[in-house]
C-alpha positions as CSV (number, residue, x, y, z in Angstrom):
1,M,0.0,0.0,0.0
2,R,1.3,3.4,-0.9
3,L,1.7,6.0,1.9
4,P,-0.1,9.4,1.5
5,L,2.3,12.1,0.5
6,T,2.2,13.8,3.9
7,L,3.0,10.5,5.7
8,L,5.7,9.6,3.1
9,A,7.4,13.0,3.6
10,L,7.3,12.5,7.4
11,A,8.8,9.0,7.0
12,L,11.6,10.3,4.8
13,S,12.3,13.2,7.2
14,T,12.4,10.8,10.2
15,A,14.8,8.4,8.3
16,A,17.0,11.4,7.3
17,F,17.3,12.4,11.0
18,A,17.9,8.8,12.3
19,E,21.6,9.1,12.0
20,S,23.7,11.5,14.1
21,P,25.0,14.6,12.4
22,K,28.4,14.1,10.8
23,T,29.6,17.7,11.5
24,V,28.7,20.7,13.6
25,D,27.4,22.4,10.4
26,D,25.2,19.4,9.7
27,A,23.8,19.7,13.3
28,I,23.0,23.4,12.9
29,A,21.4,22.8,9.5
30,R,19.2,20.1,11.1
31,A,18.3,22.3,14.0
32,K,17.1,25.0,11.6
33,K,14.7,22.5,10.2
34,T,13.5,21.1,13.5
35,H,13.7,24.5,15.4
36,Q,15.6,22.8,18.2
37,P,18.8,23.8,20.1
38,V,22.1,22.0,19.2
39,F,23.9,20.0,22.0
40,L,27.6,19.6,21.1
41,D,29.5,16.9,22.9
42,F,33.2,17.6,22.5
43,G,35.4,14.5,23.2
44,A,38.4,12.5,22.0
45,P,39.6,8.9,22.2
46,W,42.3,9.9,24.7
47,C,39.8,11.8,27.0
48,Y,39.0,9.4,29.8
49,S,36.9,12.0,31.5
50,C,34.8,11.8,28.4
51,Y,34.4,8.0,28.9
52,F,33.3,8.7,32.5
53,M,30.6,11.0,31.2
54,M,29.5,8.5,28.5
55,T,29.1,5.6,30.8
56,H,28.0,7.4,34.0
57,V,26.0,10.4,32.9
58,L,25.1,10.5,29.2
59,N,22.6,7.7,29.4
60,G,19.3,6.8,31.0
61,P,15.9,8.6,30.9
62,E,17.4,12.1,31.4
63,W,19.7,11.6,28.4
64,E,16.9,10.3,26.2
65,K,14.8,13.4,27.2
66,L,17.7,15.6,26.3
67,E,18.1,13.8,22.9
68,S,14.5,14.4,22.1
69,R,14.7,18.1,22.9
70,T,18.0,18.9,21.1
71,V,20.0,18.0,18.0
72,V,22.9,16.1,19.6
73,A,26.3,16.0,17.8
74,E,29.4,14.2,19.0
75,V,32.4,16.3,18.1
76,D,35.8,14.5,17.9
77,A,38.4,17.0,18.9
78,D,41.1,15.2,16.8
79,S,39.1,15.5,13.6
80,P,39.5,18.5,11.2
81,D,35.9,19.6,11.9
82,G,36.2,19.2,15.6
83,A,39.5,21.0,15.8
84,A,38.1,23.9,13.8
85,W,35.0,24.2,16.1
86,M,37.1,23.9,19.2
87,K,39.1,26.9,18.0
88,K,36.0,28.9,17.0
89,L,34.2,28.2,20.3
90,Q,37.4,28.6,22.4
91,V,37.1,25.2,23.9
92,K,40.2,24.8,26.1
93,A,39.7,21.4,27.6
94,L,37.7,18.2,27.4
95,P,35.0,17.1,27.9
96,A,33.0,20.2,27.0
97,Y,29.3,20.4,26.3
98,I,28.1,23.5,24.4
99,V,24.5,24.4,23.6
100,L,23.8,26.5,20.5
101,N,20.5,27.8,19.2
102,E,19.3,26.9,15.7
103,N,21.3,29.8,14.3
104,G,24.6,28.6,15.9
105,D,24.7,31.2,18.7
106,E,25.9,29.9,22.0
107,L,23.3,29.5,24.8
108,G,25.7,28.1,27.4
109,R,28.3,25.5,28.2
110,I,29.3,22.9,30.8
111,L,32.9,21.8,31.3
112,A,34.7,18.8,32.7
113,E,33.3,15.7,34.5
114,Q,30.1,16.3,36.3
115,P,27.9,14.0,38.3
116,R,24.5,13.2,36.9
117,E,22.7,15.2,39.6
118,K,24.6,18.4,38.7
119,F,24.8,17.9,34.9
120,Y,21.2,17.6,34.0
121,P,19.9,20.6,36.1
122,A,22.7,22.7,34.5
123,V,21.6,21.6,31.0
124,G,18.0,22.2,31.9
125,K,18.8,25.7,33.1
126,I,20.5,26.5,29.8
127,L,17.6,25.1,27.8
128,A,14.9,26.7,29.9
129,G,16.5,30.1,29.5
130,S,17.1,29.6,25.8
131,R,18.8,33.0,25.7
132,T,22.0,33.7,23.8
133,L,25.0,35.3,25.6
134,D,24.1,38.6,24.1
135,E,20.6,38.4,25.6
136,L,22.1,37.4,28.9
137,K,24.4,40.4,28.8
138,S,21.4,42.6,28.2
139,S,19.7,41.1,31.2
140,A,22.8,41.6,33.3
141,A,23.0,45.2,32.4
142,K,19.4,45.6,33.7
143,G,20.5,44.1,37.0
144,S,19.9,40.4,36.8
145,T,22.4,38.7,39.2
146,D,21.7,35.3,37.7
147,A,22.6,36.6,34.2
148,I,25.8,38.3,35.5
149,E,26.9,35.0,37.1
150,T,26.2,33.1,33.9
151,V,28.1,35.5,31.7
152,L,31.1,35.7,34.0
153,A,31.2,31.9,34.1
154,S,31.1,31.8,30.3
155,Y,34.2,34.1,30.1
156,E,36.0,32.0,32.7
157,A,35.2,28.8,30.7
158,R,37.1,30.4,27.8
159,K,39.9,31.6,30.0
160,D,39.2,35.1,28.7
161,G,39.9,36.8,32.0
162,Q,40.5,40.3,30.5
163,G,37.4,40.1,28.4
164,G,35.2,39.1,31.3
165,L,36.6,41.8,33.6
166,D,36.2,44.4,30.9
167,W,32.6,43.3,30.4
168,Y,31.8,43.5,34.1
169,A,33.4,46.9,34.3
170,S,31.1,48.1,31.5
171,L,28.0,47.3,33.5
172,P,26.2,50.3,35.0
173,E,27.7,51.4,38.3
174,S,24.4,50.8,40.1
175,V,24.4,47.1,39.0
176,R,28.0,46.6,40.1
177,T,27.3,48.2,43.5
178,K,24.3,46.0,44.0
179,N,26.5,42.9,43.3
180,A,29.6,44.0,45.0
181,K,29.1,41.7,48.0
182,N,27.5,38.8,46.1
183,T,29.8,35.8,46.9
184,T,29.2,34.0,43.6
185,V,29.9,37.1,41.5
186,T,33.0,37.8,43.6
187,L,34.3,34.3,43.1
188,W,33.8,34.4,39.3
189,R,35.6,37.8,39.2
190,D,38.5,36.4,41.2
191,R,38.8,33.4,38.8
192,L,38.7,35.8,35.9
193,E,41.5,37.9,37.4
194,L,43.4,34.6,37.9
195,A,42.9,33.7,34.2
196,R,43.9,37.3,33.2
197,A,47.0,37.2,35.3
198,M,48.2,33.8,34.1
199,K,47.8,34.9,30.5
200,A,49.8,38.0,31.2
201,K,52.4,36.0,33.1
202,D,51.8,38.2,36.1
203,D,52.7,35.7,38.8
204,A,52.1,37.9,41.8
205,A,48.6,38.9,40.7
206,A,47.8,35.3,39.9
207,V,48.9,34.1,43.3
208,A,46.8,36.8,45.0
209,A,43.7,36.0,42.8
210,A,44.1,32.2,43.4
211,K,44.3,32.7,47.2
212,R,41.1,34.9,47.1
213,A,39.3,32.2,45.0
214,L,40.5,29.4,47.3
215,A,39.0,31.2,50.3
216,G,35.6,30.7,48.7
217,D,33.4,27.6,48.2
218,L,34.9,26.0,45.1
219,G,33.7,22.5,45.7
220,C,35.1,20.0,43.3
221,E,36.7,22.7,41.2
222,R,39.2,23.4,44.0
223,P,42.0,21.2,42.5
224,Y,42.0,23.2,39.3
225,V,42.6,26.5,41.1
226,V,45.3,24.9,43.3
227,D,47.0,23.6,40.2
228,T,47.2,27.2,38.9
229,L,48.5,28.4,42.2
230,L,51.2,25.8,42.0
231,E,52.3,27.1,38.6
232,A,52.1,30.7,39.5
233,S,54.1,30.4,42.7
234,E,57.1,28.5,41.3
235,K,59.4,31.5,41.5
236,M,58.4,32.5,45.1
237,P,60.9,32.1,47.9
238,D,60.8,28.4,48.9
239,A,59.9,28.9,52.5
240,E,57.1,31.3,51.7
241,R,55.7,29.1,49.0
242,K,55.7,26.0,51.2
243,T,53.8,27.8,53.9
244,M,51.2,29.1,51.4
245,L,50.7,25.7,49.8
246,A,50.6,23.8,53.1
247,A,47.6,26.0,53.9
248,Q,45.7,24.3,51.0
249,K,46.2,20.8,52.4
250,P,43.3,20.6,54.8
251,A,40.7,21.5,52.2
252,L,42.1,19.1,49.7
253,E,42.2,16.3,52.3
254,T,38.6,17.0,53.2
255,L,37.7,16.8,49.5
256,L,39.5,13.4,49.3
257,D,37.9,12.0,52.4
258,K,34.3,13.2,51.8
259,S,34.0,13.5,48.0
260,V,36.5,11.1,46.4
261,F,37.4,8.1,48.6
262,V,33.8,7.3,49.4
263,A,31.3,4.7,48.1
264,K,29.5,7.3,46.0
265,P,31.9,10.1,45.1
266,T,30.4,13.5,44.6
267,C,33.4,14.7,42.6
268,A,33.3,13.2,39.2
269,D,36.9,14.1,38.4
270,Q,38.6,12.2,41.2
271,R,41.9,12.1,39.4
272,S,42.5,15.8,39.6
273,T,42.0,15.9,43.4
274,V,44.4,13.0,43.9
275,I,47.1,14.3,41.5
276,T,46.9,17.9,42.8
277,T,47.1,16.7,46.4
278,A,50.2,14.7,45.5
279,D,51.7,17.7,43.7
280,V,51.2,19.9,46.7
281,D,52.8,17.3,48.9
282,E,55.8,17.2,46.6
283,A,56.1,21.0,46.5
284,I,56.1,21.3,50.3
285,G,58.6,18.4,50.6
286,D,56.3,15.9,52.3
287,T,57.3,12.8,50.3
288,K,55.6,10.5,52.8
289,A,52.2,12.2,52.3
290,E,52.8,12.3,48.5
291,K,53.3,8.5,48.5
292,A,50.4,7.9,50.8
293,V,47.8,9.7,48.7
294,L,49.0,7.9,45.5
295,D,49.1,4.5,47.2
296,R,45.6,5.1,48.5
297,A,44.3,6.0,45.1
298,I,46.0,3.0,43.4
299,D,44.7,0.6,46.1
300,A,41.2,2.0,46.0
301,T,41.0,1.9,42.2
302,R,42.4,-1.6,42.0
303,K,39.8,-2.8,44.5
304,Y,37.0,-1.1,42.6
305,L,38.1,-2.6,39.2
306,A,38.9,-6.1,40.6
307,D,41.2,-6.7,37.5
308,D,38.2,-6.1,35.2
309,Y,39.4,-3.2,33.0
310,K,36.3,-3.2,30.9
311,K,34.2,-2.4,33.9
312,D,35.0,1.3,33.9
313,R,37.3,2.9,31.4
314,N,37.7,6.1,33.2
315,A,38.8,4.3,36.4
316,A,41.1,2.0,34.4
317,D,42.9,5.1,33.0
318,N,42.9,6.7,36.4
319,L,44.9,3.7,37.6
320,R,47.4,4.2,34.8
321,V,47.8,7.9,35.7
322,Y,48.3,7.2,39.4
323,L,51.0,4.6,38.5
324,V,52.7,7.1,36.2
325,R,52.7,9.8,38.8
326,A,54.0,7.3,41.4
327,K,56.8,6.2,39.0
328,R,55.8,2.6,39.4
329,T,57.1,1.7,36.0
330,G,57.2,-2.1,36.4
331,E,53.5,-2.2,37.3
332,L,52.7,0.0,34.3
333,D,54.4,-2.4,32.0
334,T,52.2,-5.1,33.5
335,L,49.1,-3.0,33.2
336,Y,49.4,-1.8,29.6
337,P,48.9,-5.2,28.0
338,K,45.7,-5.6,30.0
339,L,44.5,-2.2,28.8
340,I,45.3,-3.1,25.2
341,A,43.4,-6.4,25.5
342,A,40.4,-4.6,27.1
343,Y,40.3,-2.0,24.3
344,P,41.7,-3.7,21.2
345,D,40.2,-1.3,18.7
346,D,41.7,1.8,20.2
347,Y,45.1,3.4,19.3
348,V,45.6,5.0,22.7
349,Y,47.1,2.3,24.8
350,P,49.6,0.9,22.3
351,Y,50.6,4.5,21.7
352,R,51.0,5.4,25.4
353,W,53.0,2.2,26.1
354,G,55.1,2.7,23.0
355,R,55.8,6.4,23.9
356,S,56.7,5.3,27.5
357,L,59.3,2.9,26.1
358,V,60.7,5.5,23.7
359,E,61.1,7.9,26.6
360,R,63.0,5.1,28.5
361,G,65.3,4.5,25.5
362,K,63.7,1.1,24.6
363,H,63.1,1.9,21.0
364,A,63.1,-1.6,19.6
365,Q,60.4,-2.7,22.0
366,A,58.4,0.5,21.4
367,L,58.3,0.3,17.6
368,P,55.8,-2.6,17.2
369,L,53.4,-0.9,19.7
370,L,53.6,2.4,17.8
371,E,53.1,0.7,14.5
372,K,50.0,-1.0,16.0
373,A,48.8,2.4,17.2
374,A,49.4,3.9,13.8
375,D,47.0,1.4,12.2
376,K,44.2,2.8,14.3
377,A,45.2,6.4,14.5
378,Y,43.5,9.2,12.5
379,G,43.4,13.0,12.3
380,E,45.7,14.9,14.8
381,N,46.5,11.7,16.7
382,R,48.0,10.1,13.6
383,L,50.6,12.9,13.5
384,V,51.4,12.5,17.2
385,V,51.9,8.7,16.8
386,A,54.0,9.3,13.7
387,T,56.3,11.7,15.7
388,F,57.2,8.9,18.2
389,R,57.6,6.3,15.4
390,V,60.1,8.7,13.9
391,K,61.9,9.0,17.2
392,A,62.2,5.2,17.5
393,L,63.2,4.7,13.9
394,K,65.9,7.3,14.0
395,A,67.3,5.8,17.3
396,L,67.5,2.5,15.4
397,H,69.2,4.2,12.5
398,R,66.4,3.6,10.1
399,E,66.3,7.1,8.6
400,E,64.7,6.1,5.3
401,D,61.8,4.4,7.1
402,A,61.4,7.5,9.3
403,K,61.1,9.6,6.1
404,Q,58.5,7.3,4.8
405,V,56.5,7.5,8.0
406,V,56.5,11.3,7.8
407,A,55.5,11.3,4.1
408,D,52.6,8.9,4.7
409,A,51.3,10.9,7.7
410,L,51.5,14.2,5.8
411,E,49.7,12.8,2.8
412,Q,46.9,11.5,5.0
413,T,46.5,14.4,7.5
414,G,49.1,17.1,6.8
415,K,46.7,19.8,5.5
416,W,44.7,20.1,8.7
417,F,47.0,20.3,11.7
418,P,49.8,22.7,11.1
419,E,51.3,22.7,14.6
420,E,51.6,18.9,14.8
421,V,52.9,18.9,11.2
422,E,55.7,21.2,12.2
423,K,56.5,19.0,15.3
424,L,56.7,16.0,13.1
425,K,59.0,17.7,10.5
426,A,61.2,19.0,13.3
427,E,61.5,15.5,14.8
428,L,62.7,14.2,11.4
429,K,65.3,16.9,11.1
430,S,66.6,16.7,14.7
């Protein structure tokens, strides 16, 4: 039986939208037809925080509802399209989730690992408002504190500290006076000043801004600000720096005890809290505490995984990172084959193990792993893998093979990623 034309058109339309958009432009084009927002999910094969979100958050009834309300596009940061849109939208880290309206104007963004109970209310708030940043700025100028907080957070997400501070300074004096004692607005301004100072390489201003921000309620984002404080304070007098950093220990330890090493962690990004705490311990010279926090993380992760590395890819990679940070190289060499076996279709673990061996001067052992990684690599990561293959080949005095690796990589990928191309060429010449 033939379908009526209206039903046939609907069936064809539904079939056309059954597949996910291939590019961001495809997603925007579809959104214009359906009059829906676009939900961009920026990730990459090496981003294990992205795997956490995929398996723990981007599923279930809430995710299905979000998919029905938006045009969802997965954006691979290593692809030419993904790299171009990351630059255009000033995406600085992964994972990143950006909501656009049907015209491609940004409505809001959410960054980093988030627990389900925080992620969906945040997305819901963006979709409920359905206002572009320009509209939010207009509301802020009229005195909306909620709009001011949202706009400041948007600038901080882009690490555009100067731009955010300049925008805030442009608000009417009455609005700024009204919000002068608002703790959330103050915290965002301190974080914007931190971003501005870091970009300007103004270490003293960065330290001062970080300390102000750390005095506030940062929750699970505390490790990120402490990381910046560690970097900005490297040139401080040693004794003064140690005293300052030691003052950060209690809050980090509370975060570990109450939000990380618990049955149901409230901080999705457990890795950052562990590594930042270890880095602070190292900086203040407390090697015993540094070892203790890493051992605790390794033991807790191993207990959780129970040697089943397919159980939770994010946790499996956390274990790798903790072992790297603890310099437990022998255990890493035992772990890598298990990770490769658990994820045989991925380039990442053959590459990471091969790279580790190259960096230890074991070039002959590294080369088969890097060749295996090269078979599965693509886009920007193809050039990265090629760079370490060249290192290994040159160390083994196989210059002609190294030249061929470069030629092949440039032919396949060279027109899209100029920075990685230059690194690859420089490695061949070195």
